N, CA, C and O atoms as a GROMACS GRO file, in nm:
protein
  440
    1MET      N    1   0.085  -0.117   0.000
    1MET     CA    2   0.000   0.000   0.000
    1MET      C    3   0.090   0.124   0.000
    1MET      O    4   0.185   0.134   0.077
    2THR      N    5   0.057   0.217  -0.089
    2THR     CA    6   0.137   0.339  -0.097
    2THR      C    7   0.099   0.435   0.016
    2THR      O    8  -0.005   0.421   0.079
    3GLU      N    9   0.186   0.531   0.038
    3GLU     CA   10   0.160   0.630   0.142
    3GLU      C   11   0.041   0.718   0.106
    3GLU      O   12  -0.034   0.762   0.194
    4VAL      N   13   0.022   0.744  -0.022
    4VAL     CA   14  -0.093   0.823  -0.067
    4VAL      C   15  -0.223   0.748  -0.038
    4VAL      O   16  -0.319   0.807   0.010
    5GLU      N   17  -0.226   0.618  -0.067
    5GLU     CA   18  -0.344   0.536  -0.037
    5GLU      C   19  -0.371   0.533   0.113
    5GLU      O   20  -0.485   0.542   0.158
    6ARG      N   21  -0.264   0.518   0.190
    6ARG     CA   22  -0.276   0.514   0.336
    6ARG      C   23  -0.334   0.645   0.389
    6ARG      O   24  -0.420   0.645   0.477
    7ASP      N   25  -0.286   0.758   0.336
    7ASP     CA   26  -0.338   0.889   0.378
    7ASP      C   27  -0.484   0.907   0.338
    7ASP      O   28  -0.562   0.965   0.413
    8THR      N   29  -0.519   0.860   0.220
    8THR     CA   30  -0.657   0.868   0.173
    8THR      C   31  -0.748   0.788   0.265
    8THR      O   32  -0.856   0.835   0.303
    9ILE      N   33  -0.706   0.669   0.300
    9ILE     CA   34  -0.784   0.583   0.390
    9ILE      C   35  -0.793   0.647   0.529
    9ILE      O   36  -0.898   0.644   0.592
   10ARG      N   37  -0.683   0.704   0.576
   10ARG     CA   38  -0.682   0.769   0.708
   10ARG      C   39  -0.782   0.885   0.709
   10ARG      O   40  -0.858   0.901   0.805
   11ARG      N   41  -0.782   0.967   0.603
   11ARG     CA   42  -0.878   1.078   0.595
   11ARG      C   43  -1.022   1.028   0.592
   11ARG      O   44  -1.110   1.087   0.655
   12LYS      N   45  -1.045   0.920   0.520
   12LYS     CA   46  -1.178   0.859   0.512
   12LYS      C   47  -1.223   0.811   0.650
   12LYS      O   48  -1.339   0.829   0.688
   13ILE      N   49  -1.132   0.750   0.724
   13ILE     CA   50  -1.164   0.702   0.859
   13ILE      C   51  -1.202   0.819   0.949
   13ILE      O   52  -1.302   0.814   1.020
   14VAL      N   53  -1.120   0.924   0.947
   14VAL     CA   54  -1.146   1.041   1.031
   14VAL      C   55  -1.280   1.105   0.994
   14VAL      O   56  -1.358   1.143   1.081
   15GLN      N   57  -1.307   1.115   0.865
   15GLN     CA   58  -1.434   1.171   0.817
   15GLN      C   59  -1.552   1.088   0.866
   15GLN      O   60  -1.653   1.143   0.911
   16GLU      N   61  -1.540   0.957   0.859
   16GLU     CA   62  -1.648   0.869   0.902
   16GLU      C   63  -1.668   0.875   1.054
   16GLU      O   64  -1.781   0.871   1.101
   17ILE      N   65  -1.560   0.885   1.129
   17ILE     CA   66  -1.570   0.899   1.275
   17ILE      C   67  -1.642   1.028   1.310
   17ILE      O   68  -1.729   1.030   1.397
   18GLU      N   69  -1.607   1.137   1.240
   18GLU     CA   70  -1.671   1.266   1.266
   18GLU      C   71  -1.819   1.263   1.230
   18GLU      O   72  -1.899   1.333   1.292
   19ARG      N   73  -1.857   1.183   1.131
   19ARG     CA   74  -1.998   1.170   1.094
   19ARG      C   75  -2.074   1.084   1.195
   19ARG      O   76  -2.190   1.111   1.225
   20LEU      N   77  -2.009   0.980   1.246
   20LEU     CA   78  -2.075   0.887   1.337
   20LEU      C   79  -2.099   0.942   1.477
   20LEU      O   80  -2.202   0.912   1.538
   21LYS      N   81  -2.008   1.022   1.529
   21LYS     CA   82  -2.020   1.070   1.667
   21LYS      C   83  -2.150   1.148   1.691
   21LYS      O   84  -2.219   1.119   1.789
   22PRO      N   85  -2.186   1.245   1.607
   22PRO     CA   86  -2.314   1.313   1.631
   22PRO      C   87  -2.434   1.220   1.610
   22PRO      O   88  -2.536   1.234   1.677
   23GLU      N   89  -2.422   1.127   1.518
   23GLU     CA   90  -2.531   1.032   1.493
   23GLU      C   91  -2.552   0.945   1.616
   23GLU      O   92  -2.667   0.917   1.653
   24ILE      N   93  -2.446   0.902   1.681
   24ILE     CA   94  -2.456   0.822   1.803
   24ILE      C   95  -2.524   0.903   1.913
   24ILE      O   96  -2.609   0.852   1.985
   25GLU      N   97  -2.485   1.028   1.927
   25GLU     CA   98  -2.547   1.114   2.029
   25GLU      C   99  -2.697   1.132   2.000
   25GLU      O  100  -2.778   1.130   2.092
   26ARG      N  101  -2.732   1.150   1.872
   26ARG     CA  102  -2.872   1.164   1.835
   26ARG      C  103  -2.951   1.038   1.868
   26ARG      O  104  -3.062   1.045   1.922
   27LEU      N  105  -2.892   0.922   1.836
   27LEU     CA  106  -2.960   0.795   1.865
   27LEU      C  107  -2.973   0.771   2.015
   27LEU      O  108  -3.073   0.717   2.061
   28LYS      N  109  -2.872   0.811   2.092
   28LYS     CA  110  -2.881   0.798   2.238
   28LYS      C  111  -2.996   0.881   2.292
   28LYS      O  112  -3.069   0.839   2.382
   29GLU      N  113  -3.012   1.000   2.234
   29GLU     CA  114  -3.118   1.090   2.280
   29GLU      C  115  -3.257   1.034   2.248
   29GLU      O  116  -3.347   1.041   2.332
   30ILE      N  117  -3.274   0.980   2.128
   30ILE     CA  118  -3.409   0.935   2.091
   30ILE      C  119  -3.442   0.796   2.145
   30ILE      O  120  -3.557   0.752   2.135
   31THR      N  121  -3.344   0.726   2.201
   31THR     CA  122  -3.374   0.595   2.259
   31THR      C  123  -3.399   0.602   2.409
   31THR      O  124  -3.416   0.499   2.474
   32LYS      N  125  -3.401   0.723   2.462
   32LYS     CA  126  -3.433   0.735   2.604
   32LYS      C  127  -3.578   0.691   2.625
   32LYS      O  128  -3.664   0.721   2.542
   33PRO      N  129  -3.605   0.620   2.734
   33PRO     CA  130  -3.742   0.573   2.758
   33PRO      C  131  -3.838   0.688   2.787
   33PRO      O  132  -3.800   0.791   2.842
   34VAL      N  133  -3.963   0.666   2.748
   34VAL     CA  134  -4.069   0.762   2.778
   34VAL      C  135  -4.128   0.722   2.913
   34VAL      O  136  -4.162   0.606   2.935
   35ALA      N  137  -4.140   0.817   3.001
   35ALA     CA  138  -4.194   0.789   3.135
   35ALA      C  139  -4.337   0.739   3.124
   35ALA      O  140  -4.415   0.792   3.045
   36PRO      N  141  -4.373   0.638   3.204
   36PRO     CA  142  -4.509   0.582   3.197
   36PRO      C  143  -4.618   0.684   3.226
   36PRO      O  144  -4.732   0.668   3.180
   37ASP      N  145  -4.587   0.787   3.302
   37ASP     CA  146  -4.691   0.884   3.336
   37ASP      C  147  -4.707   0.992   3.229
   37ASP      O  148  -4.794   1.079   3.243
   38ASP      N  149  -4.626   0.990   3.123
   38ASP     CA  150  -4.644   1.082   3.012
   38ASP      C  151  -4.765   1.037   2.930
   38ASP      O  152  -4.770   0.922   2.887
   39ALA      N  153  -4.859   1.124   2.910
   39ALA     CA  154  -4.982   1.090   2.840
   39ALA      C  155  -4.962   1.100   2.689
   39ALA      O  156  -4.988   1.204   2.629
   40ILE      N  157  -4.915   0.990   2.628
   40ILE     CA  158  -4.898   0.991   2.483
   40ILE      C  159  -4.996   0.895   2.416
   40ILE      O  160  -4.999   0.888   2.293
   41GLY      N  161  -5.075   0.823   2.492
   41GLY     CA  162  -5.174   0.732   2.436
   41GLY      C  163  -5.118   0.592   2.418
   41GLY      O  164  -4.998   0.573   2.402
   42ARG      N  165  -5.208   0.495   2.423
   42ARG     CA  166  -5.167   0.354   2.415
   42ARG      C  167  -5.102   0.321   2.281
   42ARG      O  168  -4.997   0.257   2.277
   43ILE      N  169  -5.165   0.362   2.170
   43ILE     CA  170  -5.111   0.332   2.037
   43ILE      C  171  -4.977   0.404   2.016
   43ILE      O  172  -4.882   0.345   1.964
   44SER      N  173  -4.972   0.529   2.058
   44SER     CA  174  -4.847   0.604   2.044
   44SER      C  175  -4.736   0.542   2.127
   44SER      O  176  -4.620   0.538   2.085
   45ARG      N  177  -4.772   0.492   2.244
   45ARG     CA  178  -4.672   0.427   2.330
   45ARG      C  179  -4.619   0.300   2.264
   45ARG      O  180  -4.499   0.272   2.269
   46MET      N  181  -4.708   0.223   2.204
   46MET     CA  182  -4.664   0.100   2.134
   46MET      C  183  -4.575   0.136   2.015
   46MET      O  184  -4.474   0.071   1.991
   47ASP      N  185  -4.614   0.240   1.942
   47ASP     CA  186  -4.533   0.287   1.829
   47ASP      C  187  -4.396   0.331   1.878
   47ASP      O  188  -4.295   0.304   1.814
   48ASN      N  189  -4.393   0.398   1.992
   48ASN     CA  190  -4.268   0.443   2.051
   48ASN      C  191  -4.179   0.325   2.089
   48ASN      O  192  -4.058   0.330   2.071
   49ILE      N  193  -4.239   0.221   2.142
   49ILE     CA  194  -4.163   0.101   2.181
   49ILE      C  195  -4.099   0.037   2.058
   49ILE      O  196  -3.982  -0.002   2.062
   50VAL      N  197  -4.175   0.026   1.950
   50VAL     CA  198  -4.121  -0.033   1.827
   50VAL      C  199  -4.010   0.055   1.771
   50VAL      O  200  -3.902   0.004   1.737
   51ASN      N  201  -4.034   0.184   1.760
   51ASN     CA  202  -3.932   0.275   1.709
   51ASN      C  203  -3.807   0.275   1.797
   51ASN      O  204  -3.695   0.283   1.747
   52ASN      N  205  -3.828   0.265   1.926
   52ASN     CA  206  -3.716   0.263   2.019
   52ASN      C  207  -3.628   0.141   1.997
   52ASN      O  208  -3.506   0.151   2.001
   53SER      N  209  -3.688   0.026   1.973
   53SER     CA  210  -3.608  -0.094   1.951
   53SER      C  211  -3.531  -0.086   1.819
   53SER      O  212  -3.417  -0.132   1.811
   54VAL      N  213  -3.592  -0.028   1.717
   54VAL     CA  214  -3.522  -0.008   1.589
   54VAL      C  215  -3.404   0.087   1.608
   54VAL      O  216  -3.294   0.063   1.559
   55ASN      N  217  -3.428   0.196   1.680
   55ASN     CA  218  -3.323   0.294   1.704
   55ASN      C  219  -3.211   0.239   1.793
   55ASN      O  220  -3.095   0.273   1.775
   56LYS      N  221  -3.247   0.152   1.889
   56LYS     CA  222  -3.144   0.090   1.973
   56LYS      C  223  -3.056  -0.002   1.890
   56LYS      O  224  -2.935  -0.009   1.913
   57ALA      N  225  -3.114  -0.073   1.795
   57ALA     CA  226  -3.034  -0.159   1.707
   57ALA      C  227  -2.940  -0.074   1.622
   57ALA      O  228  -2.824  -0.109   1.604
   58ALA      N  229  -2.990   0.038   1.571
   58ALA     CA  230  -2.906   0.129   1.492
   58ALA      C  231  -2.795   0.188   1.578
   58ALA      O  232  -2.682   0.205   1.532
   59LEU      N  233  -2.826   0.219   1.703
   59LEU     CA  234  -2.726   0.272   1.796
   59LEU      C  235  -2.617   0.169   1.821
   59LEU      O  236  -2.498   0.202   1.818
   60GLY      N  237  -2.656   0.044   1.845
   60GLY     CA  238  -2.557  -0.061   1.868
   60GLY      C  239  -2.466  -0.079   1.748
   60GLY      O  240  -2.345  -0.096   1.763
   61LYS      N  241  -2.523  -0.076   1.630
   61LYS     CA  242  -2.444  -0.091   1.507
   61LYS      C  243  -2.348   0.027   1.490
   61LYS      O  244  -2.232   0.008   1.452
   62ALA      N  245  -2.396   0.149   1.518
   62ALA     CA  246  -2.312   0.268   1.504
   62ALA      C  247  -2.197   0.267   1.606
   62ALA      O  248  -2.084   0.303   1.572
   63VAL      N  249  -2.226   0.228   1.728
   63VAL     CA  250  -2.122   0.221   1.832
   63VAL      C  251  -2.017   0.117   1.794
   63VAL      O  252  -1.897   0.140   1.811
   64SER      N  253  -2.061   0.004   1.744
   64SER     CA  254  -1.970  -0.101   1.702
   64SER      C  255  -1.882  -0.053   1.585
   64SER      O  256  -1.761  -0.078   1.582
   65ARG      N  257  -1.943   0.015   1.489
   65ARG     CA  258  -1.867   0.065   1.375
   65ARG      C  259  -1.767   0.169   1.419
   65ARG      O  260  -1.654   0.171   1.371
   66LEU      N  261  -1.806   0.256   1.512
   66LEU     CA  262  -1.715   0.358   1.563
   66LEU      C  263  -1.593   0.295   1.628
   66LEU      O  264  -1.481   0.339   1.607
   67ALA      N  265  -1.616   0.190   1.707
   67ALA     CA  266  -1.504   0.120   1.771
   67ALA      C  267  -1.411   0.060   1.665
   67ALA      O  268  -1.288   0.068   1.678
   68GLY      N  269  -1.468   0.001   1.561
   68GLY     CA  270  -1.388  -0.055   1.454
   68GLY      C  271  -1.309   0.050   1.379
   68GLY      O  272  -1.193   0.029   1.345
   69LEU      N  273  -1.371   0.164   1.355
   69LEU     CA  274  -1.302   0.273   1.286
   69LEU      C  275  -1.190   0.332   1.371
   69LEU      O  276  -1.082   0.362   1.320
   70GLU      N  277  -1.215   0.347   1.500
   70GLU     CA  278  -1.110   0.398   1.588
   70GLU      C  279  -0.993   0.302   1.595
   70GLU      O  280  -0.877   0.344   1.600
   71TYR      N  281  -1.021   0.173   1.596
   71TYR     CA  282  -0.914   0.073   1.595
   71TYR      C  283  -0.838   0.080   1.462
   71TYR      O  284  -0.715   0.074   1.461
   72ALA      N  285  -0.911   0.092   1.351
   72ALA     CA  286  -0.846   0.101   1.220
   72ALA      C  287  -0.758   0.225   1.211
   72ALA      O  288  -0.649   0.220   1.155
   73LEU      N  289  -0.805   0.336   1.267
   73LEU     CA  290  -0.725   0.459   1.267
   73LEU      C  291  -0.597   0.441   1.346
   73LEU      O  292  -0.491   0.489   1.305
   74ALA      N  293  -0.606   0.371   1.458
   74ALA     CA  294  -0.487   0.345   1.539
   74ALA      C  295  -0.390   0.252   1.467
   74ALA      O  296  -0.268   0.264   1.484
   75GLN      N  297  -0.442   0.161   1.385
   75GLN     CA  298  -0.357   0.064   1.314
   75GLN      C  299  -0.308   0.116   1.180
   75GLN      O  300  -0.223   0.053   1.117
   76CYS      N  301  -0.360   0.228   1.135
   76CYS     CA  302  -0.331   0.279   1.001
   76CYS      C  303  -0.181   0.299   0.976
   76CYS      O  304  -0.135   0.282   0.864
   77GLY      N  305  -0.107   0.334   1.077
   77GLY     CA  306   0.037   0.353   1.062
   77GLY      C  307   0.116   0.223   1.066
   77GLY      O  308   0.234   0.221   1.032
   78ASN      N  309   0.052   0.115   1.106
   78ASN     CA  310   0.116  -0.016   1.116
   78ASN      C  311   0.147  -0.069   0.975
   78ASN      O  312   0.060  -0.060   0.888
   79PRO      N  313   0.265  -0.124   0.951
   79PRO     CA  314   0.297  -0.176   0.818
   79PRO      C  315   0.205  -0.290   0.774
   79PRO      O  316   0.190  -0.314   0.654
   80ASP      N  317   0.143  -0.360   0.868
   80ASP     CA  318   0.053  -0.469   0.834
   80ASP      C  319  -0.089  -0.422   0.804
   80ASP      O  320  -0.174  -0.503   0.765
   81PHE      N  321  -0.117  -0.292   0.821
   81PHE     CA  322  -0.251  -0.241   0.793
   81PHE      C  323  -0.282  -0.263   0.645
   81PHE      O  324  -0.200  -0.233   0.558
   82GLY      N  325  -0.400  -0.316   0.619
   82GLY     CA  326  -0.440  -0.344   0.482
   82GLY      C  327  -0.403  -0.483   0.435
   82GLY      O  328  -0.415  -0.515   0.317
   83THR      N  329  -0.357  -0.566   0.528
   83THR     CA  330  -0.323  -0.704   0.498
   83THR      C  331  -0.426  -0.794   0.565
   83THR      O  332  -0.457  -0.776   0.683
   84CYS      N  333  -0.478  -0.890   0.491
   84CYS     CA  334  -0.579  -0.981   0.543
   84CYS      C  335  -0.522  -1.064   0.659
   84CYS      O  336  -0.413  -1.120   0.648
   85ILE      N  337  -0.596  -1.070   0.767
   85ILE     CA  338  -0.550  -1.146   0.883
   85ILE      C  339  -0.562  -1.296   0.863
   85ILE      O  340  -0.501  -1.373   0.937
   86GLU      N  341  -0.640  -1.338   0.764
   86GLU     CA  342  -0.656  -1.481   0.737
   86GLU      C  343  -0.551  -1.534   0.641
   86GLU      O  344  -0.477  -1.627   0.673
   87CYS      N  345  -0.544  -1.473   0.521
   87CYS     CA  346  -0.458  -1.528   0.416
   87CYS      C  347  -0.330  -1.448   0.394
   87CYS      O  348  -0.238  -1.496   0.327
   88GLY      N  349  -0.322  -1.327   0.449
   88GLY     CA  350  -0.203  -1.245   0.434
   88GLY      C  351  -0.197  -1.165   0.305
   88GLY      O  352  -0.099  -1.094   0.281
   89ALA      N  353  -0.300  -1.175   0.221
   89ALA     CA  354  -0.303  -1.098   0.096
   89ALA      C  355  -0.339  -0.952   0.125
   89ALA      O  356  -0.398  -0.921   0.229
   90ALA      N  357  -0.303  -0.866   0.034
   90ALA     CA  358  -0.337  -0.725   0.048
   90ALA      C  359  -0.487  -0.706   0.028
   90ALA      O  360  -0.546  -0.760  -0.066
   91ILE      N  361  -0.548  -0.631   0.118
   91ILE     CA  362  -0.690  -0.598   0.104
   91ILE      C  363  -0.697  -0.484   0.003
   91ILE      O  364  -0.626  -0.385   0.017
   92PRO      N  365  -0.782  -0.496  -0.100
   92PRO     CA  366  -0.791  -0.391  -0.201
   92PRO      C  367  -0.824  -0.254  -0.139
   92PRO      O  368  -0.903  -0.245  -0.045
   93THR      N  369  -0.763  -0.151  -0.193
   93THR     CA  370  -0.784  -0.016  -0.142
   93THR      C  371  -0.932   0.023  -0.150
   93THR      O  372  -0.983   0.089  -0.060
   94ALA      N  373  -1.001  -0.018  -0.256
   94ALA     CA  374  -1.143   0.014  -0.269
   94ALA      C  375  -1.223  -0.043  -0.151
   94ALA      O  376  -1.314   0.022  -0.102
   95ARG      N  377  -1.188  -0.164  -0.107
   95ARG     CA  378  -1.257  -0.224   0.008
   95ARG      C  379  -1.226  -0.145   0.136
   95ARG      O  380  -1.315  -0.121   0.217
   96LEU      N  381  -1.101  -0.105   0.153
   96LEU     CA  382  -1.064  -0.029   0.271
   96LEU      C  383  -1.128   0.110   0.271
   96LEU      O  384  -1.158   0.164   0.378
   97LEU      N  385  -1.150   0.167   0.153
   97LEU     CA  386  -1.218   0.296   0.147
   97LEU      C  387  -1.366   0.281   0.181
   97LEU      O  388  -1.425   0.368   0.244
   98ALA      N  389  -1.426   0.170   0.140
   98ALA     CA  390  -1.567   0.145   0.169
   98ALA      C  391  -1.587   0.101   0.313
   98ALA      O  392  -1.682   0.143   0.379
   99MET      N  393  -1.498   0.015   0.361
   99MET     CA  394  -1.507  -0.040   0.497
   99MET      C  395  -1.368  -0.038   0.559
   99MET      O  396  -1.300  -0.142   0.563
  100PRO      N  397  -1.323   0.079   0.608
  100PRO     CA  398  -1.187   0.089   0.661
  100PRO      C  399  -1.157  -0.004   0.777
  100PRO      O  400  -1.041  -0.034   0.804
  101GLU      N  401  -1.262  -0.050   0.846
  101GLU     CA  402  -1.242  -0.138   0.960
  101GLU      C  403  -1.222  -0.283   0.919
  101GLU      O  404  -1.206  -0.370   1.004
  102SER      N  405  -1.224  -0.310   0.789
  102SER     CA  406  -1.208  -0.448   0.739
  102SER      C  407  -1.070  -0.501   0.774
  102SER      O  408  -0.969  -0.435   0.753
  103ALA      N  409  -1.068  -0.621   0.828
  103ALA     CA  410  -0.942  -0.687   0.861
  103ALA      C  411  -0.917  -0.805   0.769
  103ALA      O  412  -0.812  -0.869   0.775
  104MET      N  413  -1.016  -0.834   0.683
  104MET     CA  414  -1.004  -0.948   0.591
  104MET      C  415  -1.038  -0.906   0.450
  104MET      O  416  -1.116  -0.814   0.428
  105CYS      N  417  -0.978  -0.978   0.354
  105CYS     CA  418  -1.014  -0.957   0.214
  105CYS      C  419  -1.154  -1.012   0.191
  105CYS      O  420  -1.210  -1.079   0.278
  106VAL      N  421  -1.210  -0.985   0.075
  106VAL     CA  422  -1.347  -1.028   0.045
  106VAL      C  423  -1.358  -1.180   0.050
  106VAL      O  424  -1.453  -1.234   0.108
  107ALA      N  425  -1.262  -1.250  -0.009
  107ALA     CA  426  -1.267  -1.396  -0.013
  107ALA      C  427  -1.269  -1.457   0.126
  107ALA      O  428  -1.347  -1.549   0.153
  108CYS      N  429  -1.185  -1.408   0.215
  108CYS     CA  430  -1.179  -1.463   0.351
  108CYS      C  431  -1.300  -1.418   0.435
  108CYS      O  432  -1.344  -1.491   0.524
  109ALA      N  433  -1.351  -1.301   0.408
  109ALA     CA  434  -1.467  -1.252   0.483
  109ALA      C  435  -1.592  -1.332   0.453
  109ALA      O  436  -1.682  -1.342   0.537
  110GLU      N  437  -1.599  -1.390   0.331
  110GLU     CA  438  -1.716  -1.470   0.295
  110GLU      C  439  -1.707  -1.603   0.366
  110GLU      O  440  -1.796  -1.687   0.350
   0.00000   0.00000   0.00000
């Protein structure tokens, strides 16, 4: 991997981290429980429960992705960054730009 590719991937990781942090805060805010004494109605409360579970799943996914991106950013300077942990082949730059937290090539990930 060239230094230009590494810098491009590093910038992509930082950009994605900056995008995810406010999204995580937004999801944390909207997944707060509604107090039982708030008069929002039975149907609205059920709708809120369903939406809350969907948003909690999105929050979990975002938090997990953030952790992966932060780890990838820390490893970006490592000479082994961009090398598949399974087969040792170089992970294509396009895959790392799409999913910088990838530790495996497409073949091994399948």
